[in-house]
Every structure is written in C-alpha cells, then in structure tokens.
PAGU-352165 format. One record per residue (C-alpha): residue in one letter; x, y, z; chain; residue number from 1. Coordinates in Angstrom, 3 decimals, decimal comma. Example, Ala and Ser with C-alpha at 12.3 -4.5 7.8 and 13.67 -1.06 7.14 Angstrom:
<vexlums>
<"A" <12,300 -4,500 7,800> "A" 1>
<"S" <13,670 -1,060 7,140> "A" 2>
</vexlums>
This chain:
<vexlums>
<"M" <-0,133 0,213 0,113> "A" 1>
<"N" <1,437 3,155 -0,502> "A" 2>
<"F" <-0,111 7,021 -0,766> "A" 3>
<"R" <-0,827 6,935 -4,728> "A" 4>
<"D" <-3,140 3,811 -4,134> "A" 5>
<"L" <-5,258 6,121 -1,549> "A" 6>
<"E" <-5,155 8,787 -4,259> "A" 7>
<"Y" <-6,942 6,135 -6,283> "A" 8>
<"L" <-9,218 5,081 -4,092> "A" 9>
<"I" <-10,254 8,536 -2,595> "A" 10>
<"A" <-10,770 9,676 -6,421> "A" 11>
<"L" <-12,868 6,671 -7,366> "A" 12>
<"E" <-15,349 7,206 -4,636> "A" 13>
<"E" <-15,703 10,841 -5,103> "A" 14>
<"L" <-16,617 10,578 -8,932> "A" 15>
<"K" <-17,820 6,866 -8,947> "A" 16>
<"H" <-16,532 5,926 -12,522> "A" 17>
<"F" <-13,203 3,953 -13,096> "A" 18>
<"R" <-12,457 6,342 -16,263> "A" 19>
<"K" <-12,978 9,614 -14,921> "A" 20>
<"A" <-10,886 8,481 -11,743> "A" 21>
<"A" <-8,053 7,630 -13,673> "A" 22>
<"E" <-8,026 10,945 -15,714> "A" 23>
<"K" <-8,153 12,580 -12,736> "A" 24>
<"C" <-4,827 11,145 -11,492> "A" 25>
<"F" <-3,219 10,779 -14,604> "A" 26>
<"V" <-3,129 7,541 -14,844> "A" 27>
<"S" <-4,506 4,522 -17,488> "A" 28>
<"Q" <-8,082 2,896 -15,891> "A" 29>
<"P" <-6,406 -0,511 -16,503> "A" 30>
<"T" <-3,819 0,940 -13,658> "A" 31>
<"L" <-6,119 2,335 -11,378> "A" 32>
<"S" <-8,189 -1,020 -11,756> "A" 33>
<"G" <-5,388 -3,021 -10,940> "A" 34>
<"Q" <-4,269 -0,942 -8,078> "A" 35>
<"I" <-7,397 -1,365 -6,661> "A" 36>
<"R" <-7,515 -5,171 -6,735> "A" 37>
<"K" <-4,193 -5,066 -4,953> "A" 38>
<"L" <-5,242 -2,561 -2,388> "A" 39>
<"E" <-8,382 -4,670 -1,866> "A" 40>
<"D" <-6,611 -8,186 -1,734> "A" 41>
<"E" <-4,083 -6,365 0,912> "A" 42>
<"L" <-6,635 -5,409 3,171> "A" 43>
<"N" <-8,468 -8,449 2,825> "A" 44>
<"V" <-12,036 -6,451 2,100> "A" 45>
<"Q" <-14,232 -5,518 -0,189> "A" 46>
<"L" <-14,335 -1,913 -1,044> "A" 47>
<"M" <-16,865 -1,778 -3,387> "A" 48>
<"E" <-19,409 -3,100 -5,745> "A" 49>
<"R" <-18,576 -3,296 -9,350> "A" 50>
<"S" <-21,068 -3,005 -12,337> "A" 51>
<"S" <-21,047 -1,757 -15,898> "A" 52>
<"R" <-22,829 1,107 -15,067> "A" 53>
<"K" <-21,827 2,151 -11,449> "A" 54>
<"V" <-19,670 2,042 -8,908> "A" 55>
<"I" <-20,795 1,140 -4,883> "A" 56>
<"F" <-18,912 1,549 -2,440> "A" 57>
<"T" <-19,323 -0,856 0,827> "A" 58>
<"Q" <-19,217 0,443 4,120> "A" 59>
<"A" <-15,692 -0,774 5,161> "A" 60>
<"G" <-15,145 0,856 1,463> "A" 61>
<"L" <-16,597 4,099 2,785> "A" 62>
<"D" <-14,774 3,868 6,090> "A" 63>
<"I" <-11,414 3,359 4,479> "A" 64>
<"V" <-11,967 6,111 2,303> "A" 65>
<"A" <-12,617 8,519 5,311> "A" 66>
<"Q" <-9,353 7,704 7,018> "A" 67>
<"A" <-7,297 7,737 3,550> "A" 68>
<"K" <-8,422 11,556 3,073> "A" 69>
<"N" <-6,987 12,035 6,887> "A" 70>
<"I" <-4,008 9,920 5,726> "A" 71>
<"I" <-3,219 11,830 2,774> "A" 72>
<"I" <-3,763 15,489 4,552> "A" 73>
<"S" <-1,347 14,397 6,995> "A" 74>
<"A" <1,187 13,113 4,447> "A" 75>
<"K" <1,098 16,885 2,782> "A" 76>
<"S" <1,531 18,617 6,155> "A" 77>
<"L" <4,725 16,934 6,615> "A" 78>
<"K" <5,904 18,526 3,651> "A" 79>
<"E" <4,405 22,006 4,668> "A" 80>
<"I" <5,729 22,259 8,054> "A" 81>
<"A" <9,083 22,311 6,981> "A" 82>
<"K" <8,436 24,622 3,663> "A" 83>
<"S" <6,643 27,011 6,348> "A" 84>
<"H" <9,366 27,166 8,833> "A" 85>
<"N" <11,828 27,657 6,502> "A" 86>
<"H" <10,270 29,742 3,525> "A" 87>
<"P" <6,593 30,860 4,877> "A" 88>
<"M" <6,190 33,041 1,442> "A" 89>
<"Q" <7,675 30,019 -1,304> "A" 90>
<"G" <6,002 27,330 -2,885> "A" 91>
<"T" <2,416 26,059 -4,384> "A" 92>
<"L" <-0,801 28,106 -2,574> "A" 93>
<"R" <-4,261 26,692 -3,656> "A" 94>
<"I" <-6,715 29,809 -3,166> "A" 95>
<"G" <-10,616 29,334 -3,510> "A" 96>
<"L" <-12,362 32,346 -4,551> "A" 97>
<"I" <-16,472 32,508 -4,523> "A" 98>
<"P" <-17,685 34,172 -7,972> "A" 99>
<"T" <-18,950 37,373 -6,455> "A" 100>
<"V" <-15,343 38,235 -5,002> "A" 101>
<"A" <-13,166 36,763 -7,554> "A" 102>
<"P" <-13,236 38,891 -11,216> "A" 103>
<"Y" <-13,143 42,242 -8,669> "A" 104>
<"L" <-10,698 41,556 -6,008> "A" 105>
<"L" <-8,010 39,476 -8,139> "A" 106>
<"P" <-7,426 42,053 -10,395> "A" 107>
<"L" <-6,278 44,158 -7,683> "A" 108>
<"I" <-4,551 41,991 -5,146> "A" 109>
<"I" <-2,550 39,699 -7,761> "A" 110>
<"P" <-0,255 42,146 -8,851> "A" 111>
<"V" <0,843 43,113 -5,435> "A" 112>
<"M" <1,046 39,748 -4,395> "A" 113>
<"K" <3,571 38,914 -7,105> "A" 114>
<"Q" <5,295 41,824 -6,333> "A" 115>
<"S" <5,608 41,209 -2,794> "A" 116>
<"F" <5,939 37,460 -2,558> "A" 117>
<"P" <7,614 36,427 -6,034> "A" 118>
<"D" <8,591 32,868 -4,562> "A" 119>
<"L" <4,775 31,707 -4,149> "A" 120>
<"E" <3,295 30,157 -6,856> "A" 121>
<"L" <-0,446 30,739 -6,815> "A" 122>
<"Y" <-3,221 28,471 -8,168> "A" 123>
<"L" <-6,706 30,097 -8,496> "A" 124>
<"Y" <-10,040 28,224 -8,120> "A" 125>
<"E" <-13,219 30,380 -8,436> "A" 126>
<"K" <-16,300 27,846 -7,319> "A" 127>
<"Q" <-19,282 28,549 -4,638> "A" 128>
<"T" <-19,241 28,548 -1,346> "A" 129>
<"H" <-20,086 25,129 -0,508> "A" 130>
<"M" <-17,829 23,727 -2,886> "A" 131>
<"L" <-15,134 25,426 -1,771> "A" 132>
<"L" <-15,297 24,554 1,943> "A" 133>
<"K" <-15,462 21,005 1,329> "A" 134>
<"E" <-12,559 20,777 -0,746> "A" 135>
<"L" <-10,434 23,210 1,756> "A" 136>
<"E" <-11,702 20,311 4,805> "A" 137>
<"E" <-10,413 17,620 2,749> "A" 138>
<"G" <-7,287 19,394 1,965> "A" 139>
<"E" <-7,748 19,950 -2,051> "A" 140>
<"L" <-7,242 23,767 -0,869> "A" 141>
<"D" <-5,158 25,578 1,277> "A" 142>
<"C" <-7,364 28,553 1,955> "A" 143>
<"L" <-10,304 30,372 0,910> "A" 144>
<"I" <-11,289 34,066 0,566> "A" 145>
<"L" <-14,849 34,317 0,451> "A" 146>
<"A" <-18,136 35,949 2,515> "A" 147>
<"L" <-18,401 34,477 5,842> "A" 148>
<"L" <-21,594 32,921 7,050> "A" 149>
<"P" <-22,045 32,382 10,832> "A" 150>
<"D" <-21,457 28,118 10,091> "A" 151>
<"M" <-17,772 29,054 9,322> "A" 152>
<"Q" <-16,426 28,894 12,999> "A" 153>
<"S" <-14,914 25,554 12,577> "A" 154>
<"F" <-12,324 27,301 10,282> "A" 155>
<"Q" <-9,303 29,205 11,054> "A" 156>
<"Q" <-10,494 32,694 10,418> "A" 157>
<"Y" <-8,404 36,188 8,900> "A" 158>
<"P" <-10,812 39,018 8,573> "A" 159>
<"L" <-9,581 40,950 5,415> "A" 160>
<"Y" <-12,560 43,568 4,837> "A" 161>
<"D" <-16,221 44,837 5,378> "A" 162>
<"E" <-17,405 45,311 1,669> "A" 163>
<"P" <-20,336 47,622 1,683> "A" 164>
<"L" <-23,306 46,624 -1,098> "A" 165>
<"E" <-24,777 49,407 -2,688> "A" 166>
<"L" <-28,129 49,780 -4,523> "A" 167>
<"A" <-27,901 49,327 -8,528> "A" 168>
<"L" <-30,593 50,722 -10,832> "A" 169>
<"S" <-31,023 52,084 -14,078> "A" 170>
<"E" <-30,185 55,511 -15,153> "A" 171>
<"R" <-34,077 56,109 -15,714> "A" 172>
<"H" <-35,532 55,108 -12,844> "A" 173>
<"A" <-36,698 57,981 -10,590> "A" 174>
<"W" <-34,122 57,136 -7,824> "A" 175>
<"A" <-31,529 58,155 -10,154> "A" 176>
<"N" <-30,522 61,269 -9,335> "A" 177>
<"Q" <-30,297 60,468 -5,298> "A" 178>
<"N" <-26,484 60,676 -3,977> "A" 179>
<"S" <-27,659 58,151 -1,311> "A" 180>
<"I" <-30,670 55,900 0,227> "A" 181>
<"D" <-32,421 54,452 2,871> "A" 182>
<"L" <-32,563 50,739 3,086> "A" 183>
<"Q" <-36,157 50,959 4,123> "A" 184>
<"K" <-36,984 52,784 0,814> "A" 185>
<"L" <-36,785 49,548 -0,480> "A" 186>
<"R" <-40,309 48,341 1,323> "A" 187>
<"G" <-42,383 46,970 -1,544> "A" 188>
<"E" <-39,773 47,013 -3,966> "A" 189>
<"H" <-38,962 43,955 -6,090> "A" 190>
<"V" <-35,582 43,009 -6,181> "A" 191>
<"L" <-33,646 41,032 -8,296> "A" 192>
<"M" <-31,441 38,671 -6,897> "A" 193>
<"L" <-28,725 35,707 -7,636> "A" 194>
<"E" <-29,851 32,093 -7,861> "A" 195>
<"D" <-29,514 29,460 -5,032> "A" 196>
<"G" <-26,076 28,536 -3,924> "A" 197>
<"H" <-24,419 32,190 -4,193> "A" 198>
<"C" <-23,722 33,304 -0,215> "A" 199>
<"L" <-24,558 36,768 -1,158> "A" 200>
<"R" <-27,700 36,089 -2,752> "A" 201>
<"D" <-28,829 34,712 1,402> "A" 202>
<"Q" <-27,106 38,209 2,288> "A" 203>
<"S" <-28,728 40,228 0,623> "A" 204>
<"L" <-32,159 38,535 0,964> "A" 205>
<"G" <-31,569 39,075 4,391> "A" 206>
<"F" <-31,088 42,755 4,520> "A" 207>
<"C" <-33,802 42,749 1,765> "A" 208>
<"F" <-36,336 41,317 3,671> "A" 209>
<"T" <-35,617 43,129 6,664> "A" 210>
<"A" <-36,594 45,849 4,658> "A" 211>
<"G" <-39,403 44,889 3,636> "A" 212>
<"A" <-38,319 44,407 0,000> "A" 213>
<"I" <-39,652 41,819 -2,289> "A" 214>
<"E" <-37,451 39,011 -4,207> "A" 215>
<"D" <-38,481 39,262 -8,040> "A" 216>
<"N" <-38,951 35,524 -8,391> "A" 217>
<"S" <-39,282 35,695 -12,295> "A" 218>
<"F" <-35,689 35,560 -12,541> "A" 219>
<"Q" <-32,990 34,576 -10,845> "A" 220>
<"A" <-29,057 35,515 -12,285> "A" 221>
<"T" <-26,028 33,181 -12,322> "A" 222>
<"S" <-23,478 36,203 -11,949> "A" 223>
<"L" <-23,351 39,673 -10,739> "A" 224>
<"E" <-22,537 40,793 -14,623> "A" 225>
<"T" <-25,733 39,123 -15,731> "A" 226>
<"L" <-27,907 41,023 -12,729> "A" 227>
<"R" <-25,776 44,046 -14,287> "A" 228>
<"H" <-27,803 43,593 -17,581> "A" 229>
<"M" <-31,166 43,421 -16,213> "A" 230>
<"V" <-30,791 46,504 -14,688> "A" 231>
<"S" <-29,306 48,598 -17,145> "A" 232>
<"A" <-32,620 47,497 -19,347> "A" 233>
<"D" <-34,602 48,608 -16,513> "A" 234>
<"N" <-35,912 45,337 -15,229> "A" 235>
<"G" <-35,458 46,034 -11,667> "A" 236>
<"L" <-33,123 46,947 -8,658> "A" 237>
<"T" <-30,232 45,067 -7,307> "A" 238>
<"L" <-27,879 44,994 -4,392> "A" 239>
<"I" <-23,896 45,021 -5,646> "A" 240>
<"P" <-20,897 44,906 -3,635> "A" 241>
<"Q" <-18,661 47,745 -3,485> "A" 242>
<"L" <-15,512 46,316 -5,281> "A" 243>
<"A" <-17,813 45,663 -8,486> "A" 244>
<"I" <-18,969 48,816 -9,394> "A" 245>
<"P" <-16,912 51,634 -10,889> "A" 246>
<"T" <-15,645 54,512 -8,251> "A" 247>
<"N" <-17,818 57,212 -10,006> "A" 248>
<"R" <-20,899 54,871 -9,131> "A" 249>
<"H" <-22,321 55,468 -12,763> "A" 250>
<"Q" <-21,367 53,419 -15,692> "A" 251>
<"D" <-23,355 51,301 -18,679> "A" 252>
<"G" <-26,845 53,095 -17,949> "A" 253>
<"I" <-26,349 51,935 -14,154> "A" 254>
<"K" <-26,458 54,428 -11,266> "A" 255>
<"Y" <-24,864 52,799 -8,083> "A" 256>
<"I" <-26,353 54,636 -4,765> "A" 257>
<"P" <-24,898 54,195 -1,478> "A" 258>
<"F" <-27,284 53,227 1,480> "A" 259>
<"N" <-26,959 55,418 4,776> "A" 260>
<"N" <-26,052 54,433 7,999> "A" 261>
<"P" <-26,635 51,491 8,900> "A" 262>
<"Q" <-25,446 50,506 5,609> "A" 263>
<"P" <-25,449 46,702 4,345> "A" 264>
<"F" <-22,275 45,037 4,234> "A" 265>
<"R" <-20,918 41,878 4,245> "A" 266>
<"N" <-17,243 40,305 5,654> "A" 267>
<"I" <-14,842 39,266 3,438> "A" 268>
<"A" <-12,207 36,966 5,038> "A" 269>
<"L" <-9,475 34,503 4,479> "A" 270>
<"L" <-10,476 30,776 5,647> "A" 271>
<"S" <-7,721 28,033 6,621> "A" 272>
<"R" <-8,105 24,765 8,453> "A" 273>
<"K" <-7,771 25,128 11,934> "A" 274>
<"N" <-4,683 22,687 12,017> "A" 275>
<"S" <-2,883 24,142 8,890> "A" 276>
<"V" <0,826 24,625 9,089> "A" 277>
<"R" <0,908 27,694 6,880> "A" 278>
<"N" <-0,639 30,249 9,500> "A" 279>
<"I" <2,835 32,609 8,590> "A" 280>
<"C" <1,622 32,543 4,974> "A" 281>
<"F" <-1,944 33,242 5,585> "A" 282>
<"E" <-1,200 36,028 8,398> "A" 283>
<"Q" <0,897 38,106 5,478> "A" 284>
<"L" <-1,352 37,628 2,716> "A" 285>
<"A" <-4,322 38,835 4,729> "A" 286>
<"K" <-2,457 41,797 5,686> "A" 287>
<"L" <-1,228 42,670 2,387> "A" 288>
<"I" <-5,049 42,082 0,465> "A" 289>
<"N" <-6,474 44,330 3,719> "A" 290>
<"D" <-4,203 47,223 3,079> "A" 291>
<"T" <-4,280 46,968 -0,893> "A" 292>
<"V" <-8,097 46,739 -0,473> "A" 293>
<"A" <-8,323 49,309 2,200> "A" 294>
<"L" <-6,825 51,968 -0,368> "A" 295>
<"K" <-9,468 50,948 -2,930> "A" 296>
<"L" <-12,435 51,256 -0,786> "A" 297>
<"A" <-11,430 54,365 0,105> "A" 298>
<"Q" <-12,058 56,072 -3,459> "A" 299>
<"Y" <-15,847 55,527 -2,749> "A" 300>
<"C" <-16,153 57,697 -0,041> "A" 301>
</vexlums>
C-alpha cells in the first residue's frame, strides 16, 4: 500500500467512475483498476460493488476512504511544516474564491502579491461557497477568500475587509439622481437576486427582507454581470458589492447609490483549516489584501 493507491481510491469514491477517476489521477484505467484490486487483496476486504454502469462503495470501503483522506492530508502537512518554517512565502498556494469576489478582487491583489511574494506560486479556483468549504476541509485547497457566514466557526478566520453593498438601478429610474438612500426605501420594491448557492444571495435577501423588499421570483441570475444587464434594461433593482462597481457610481446605463447608515455590508475573510501549518503565510497574505483593498474602498468615500 502507498499514498498513490489511496489517492486512486479517494478519486474513485468521489467520481464513482473508473475512467473519470483514472483521468483525474493521470493514469490509465487498467492501472487504476489493478491498483484498487491490489488494495482490496492487501486489506482482505471488498471495497466496492462493481457493475458496467456504476460503482457502489461498501461500508468498509467508505470507512477506509474517510481514513485515507486523513492520511493524505497528514502526509502533505509533513512537507508543509518544514517549508512553512523555513520559507513561509514560498511554494504552491491553492486559493479558492467565490464568484462574487474573484473577478473584482483578483485584479487588485494579484499584481501586488506577485511583487511582494515572487516565490509564491498561486493556483486560483472559483467556485460556490459549499464546494470551496468541502475542498478546503478535504485538503484540496489551502485557503479560501469568501464572505463569512455564521456556520464557518470550524475554520481559522483571517478578516480581510468589510464590503458595503450598494443599490444598483437604471439611470432612468426615479431614484437615479439621489446621492444616497435609506434601506427602508426598498419596502414593497421587487429586487433581483442571484440564484441559490451564492452566499451573496442569502445576505442580500436578509437585508431586503428586513427592509420589507420582495424578491423578484420571475428571474434569478447566475452572476453579478447578468444582474447588471437586467438592471441596465430597467428590469429591476439589485444590491451590488462595492468592489464590483465603478468609483464614479455610473456606468453602462446603471447608477449605483450608497445606503445611509446603517449600511448593509458583508465580511470578506480568508479561511484555512485550524490545524494548517501555513499560518504565517496566511497572516502575511491577509495583511497585504487588507491594505490593498482599504486603498481601493477609500476611493468610494
């Protein structure tokens, strides 16, 4: 038994398909299948039921996969421990970001990160919150940059910045000439939202429901850019995070209006596993992001 065999097993349990698991592990299907058979012989237990259509893991197989994941994470940590002590800002860093943060934050921070930490090799992954948390927990990602939610206390949190949400509406809307607006003004208004799975949707819904606004159920967007197109066509109102808007608050037929206090906002943070050995790296990264974003947000004042 070796680490590679365990990686084959984990991939197969995740994908439930020999060919797809082999492709993920960059080996041939016969190689992966043969190593899984060897693993079963060595452990003297049936790990799965096989058929031409699907792979079903036995309870023994599921228990062994769960332990295999812990073993792989621990093995990777051995290398990370040595590297983090000697060169905390060197090596590979796999960062996951949510879609409502990545397109607007990355252009700000990547040039600064490359200049400040030239020996840090970055791999960036954009996915929804629930997928990122799963991959962080399983060791596939090193850290995440996302909006904090109440159920994230099991992870180490490094605060980055508080991002206000602003009202986006068509420049033809009756409120377009206002310099600021009260959140309570949304009472009874229909507001466009992102589809399920985006944490920004849940946060925006919370603010809007408190104000008495109503979700427009006739449309749900997959991205902020789709919401923008709907607003530009005068098909509704929505809330947009500040980094995603131009500093002059007017572009492409859309006006962005800040809310009066108390402003709706979201907390953006860097998350890692609590037992991660790269705390020094995450602390320095968080400080750099905090300083960089603070300069940008100050332009909206």
